[in-house]
C-alpha positions as CSV (number, residue, x, y, z in Angstrom):
1,M,-80.0,28.8,-147.9
2,R,-83.3,29.6,-149.2
3,R,-82.7,31.3,-152.3
4,K,-80.2,28.8,-154.1
5,D,-80.1,30.8,-157.2
6,R,-78.1,33.5,-155.0
7,E,-75.7,31.3,-153.6
8,I,-71.9,32.1,-154.4
9,T,-70.5,28.3,-154.3
10,N,-67.1,29.2,-155.4
11,R,-64.6,29.4,-152.7
12,K,-62.3,32.1,-154.7
13,D,-65.6,34.1,-155.4
14,I,-66.5,34.2,-151.6
15,E,-62.5,35.5,-150.7
16,S,-62.9,37.8,-153.2
17,I,-65.7,39.2,-151.7
18,I,-63.8,39.4,-148.1
19,R,-60.4,40.8,-149.7
20,K,-62.7,43.7,-151.1
21,S,-64.6,44.3,-148.1
22,L,-63.8,47.7,-146.2
23,V,-65.3,46.5,-143.2
24,C,-66.4,43.0,-141.1
25,R,-69.1,43.2,-138.9
26,L,-68.9,40.9,-136.3
27,A,-71.9,39.7,-134.2
28,M,-71.6,38.1,-130.3
29,M,-73.9,37.2,-127.7
30,D,-73.6,39.1,-124.9
31,E,-75.6,37.0,-122.4
32,H,-79.2,37.1,-124.3
33,E,-78.5,40.2,-126.5
34,P,-76.7,39.6,-129.7
35,Y,-74.2,42.5,-129.7
36,I,-72.4,44.0,-133.4
37,V,-69.4,46.0,-134.4
38,P,-68.1,47.1,-137.6
39,L,-64.4,46.4,-137.5
40,S,-61.7,46.8,-139.8
41,F,-60.0,43.5,-140.4
42,G,-57.0,41.2,-141.9
43,Y,-57.9,37.9,-143.7
44,R,-55.5,34.8,-144.6
45,D,-55.7,31.0,-145.0
46,N,-59.4,31.0,-143.5
47,T,-58.7,33.0,-140.5
48,L,-59.7,36.3,-139.4
49,Y,-57.2,39.6,-137.0
50,F,-59.1,42.1,-135.3
51,H,-57.4,44.8,-133.2
52,S,-58.8,46.5,-130.3
53,A,-58.0,48.3,-127.1
54,K,-57.1,45.9,-124.2
55,K,-60.5,47.0,-122.8
56,G,-64.1,47.3,-123.7
57,K,-67.6,45.2,-124.4
58,K,-66.4,43.6,-127.2
59,L,-63.9,41.6,-125.5
60,D,-66.0,40.9,-121.9
61,V,-68.7,39.9,-124.4
62,L,-65.6,37.3,-126.7
63,K,-64.4,36.1,-123.0
64,K,-67.8,34.9,-122.5
65,N,-68.6,33.3,-125.1
66,N,-66.5,33.5,-128.0
67,Q,-68.9,32.2,-130.6
68,V,-69.2,34.3,-133.6
69,C,-70.8,35.3,-136.8
70,C,-69.3,38.0,-139.0
71,E,-70.3,39.5,-142.1
72,F,-68.6,41.3,-145.5
73,D,-70.4,43.6,-148.4
74,I,-69.6,44.9,-151.7
75,D,-71.0,46.6,-154.8
76,L,-73.9,47.5,-153.0
77,K,-76.5,49.4,-155.2
78,I,-80.2,50.5,-154.7
79,E,-82.5,49.1,-157.2
80,K,-85.3,51.7,-157.7
81,A,-88.6,50.8,-159.2
82,D,-92.2,53.0,-159.2
83,K,-93.6,50.5,-156.0
84,A,-92.2,50.6,-153.0
85,C,-92.2,46.7,-152.9
86,K,-89.9,46.6,-155.6
87,W,-87.3,48.7,-154.8
88,G,-84.1,46.7,-154.0
89,I,-80.1,46.4,-153.5
90,E,-77.5,44.9,-155.5
91,Y,-74.6,43.4,-153.6
92,K,-72.7,40.5,-152.9
93,S,-72.4,39.0,-149.5
94,V,-70.8,36.4,-147.4
95,I,-71.3,35.4,-144.0
96,G,-69.1,33.5,-141.4
97,F,-68.7,31.8,-138.6
98,G,-66.1,31.1,-136.5
99,K,-64.8,31.0,-132.4
100,A,-62.7,33.9,-131.6
101,S,-59.4,33.7,-129.6
102,F,-56.7,36.3,-128.0
103,I,-53.3,36.8,-129.2
104,K,-51.0,36.9,-126.3
105,D,-47.4,36.5,-127.6
106,L,-45.8,39.5,-129.4
107,E,-44.6,38.0,-132.6
108,S,-47.9,37.1,-133.6
109,K,-49.1,40.2,-132.9
110,R,-47.2,41.7,-135.2
111,K,-47.8,39.6,-138.2
112,A,-51.4,39.9,-137.5
113,L,-51.0,43.4,-137.2
114,D,-49.3,43.3,-140.7
115,I,-52.4,41.1,-142.3
116,I,-54.4,43.9,-141.3
117,M,-52.5,46.8,-142.9
118,E,-52.1,44.6,-146.3
119,H,-55.8,44.7,-146.7
120,Y,-55.6,48.4,-146.4
121,S,-52.2,49.5,-147.6
122,D,-49.5,48.5,-149.5
123,K,-46.9,49.9,-147.0
124,S,-44.8,48.1,-144.5
125,F,-45.1,49.2,-141.4
126,T,-43.5,48.8,-138.1
127,Y,-44.9,48.4,-134.4
128,S,-42.8,49.3,-131.3
129,E,-42.8,46.3,-128.4
130,T,-44.9,49.2,-126.3
131,D,-47.6,49.5,-129.1
132,L,-47.5,45.9,-129.3
133,K,-48.0,44.8,-125.5
134,K,-50.8,47.7,-125.4
135,V,-52.9,46.4,-128.0
136,A,-55.3,43.3,-128.3
137,I,-54.9,41.0,-131.1
138,I,-58.4,38.8,-131.6
139,K,-58.2,35.6,-134.0
140,V,-61.2,33.8,-135.3
141,E,-60.5,30.9,-137.6
142,L,-64.1,30.3,-139.7
143,R,-65.3,27.2,-139.6
144,N,-67.9,27.6,-142.2
145,V,-68.7,30.6,-145.0
146,T,-71.4,30.6,-146.8
147,G,-72.0,33.6,-150.0
148,K,-74.9,35.5,-151.6
149,Q,-75.4,38.1,-154.2
150,S,-78.3,39.5,-155.7
151,I,-79.1,38.7,-159.4
């Protein structure tokens, strides 16, 4: 990281940013072109979980190349100034790298959906077998994460 003065190194702080984020932007490589999508997600034990329809571009891309990058950000605030080049944005962000895989068995899908829903709600949910069979679950084990913040 070029700006070491902005680096977040404390793992608890990095995980706090992930847990406070409402959206994860998942970046993939589609042949020779980048592809990024904003997703709802769940996070536990250095692993991200996403749900998806069973067909679509995101799944097609991941099946060809499972290397991904993800981004989270919180506490965004525009910093105004008199000069245009002095404007900025306050932020805290995390970028992570990992490999995507697909969860197939129904019980593991149920657990992943619980992790996703826990991120957004304190309610308990049930999922029918039919619903579990209709959904694709993407799992990303993060191998590297970095945090950064404006000062």
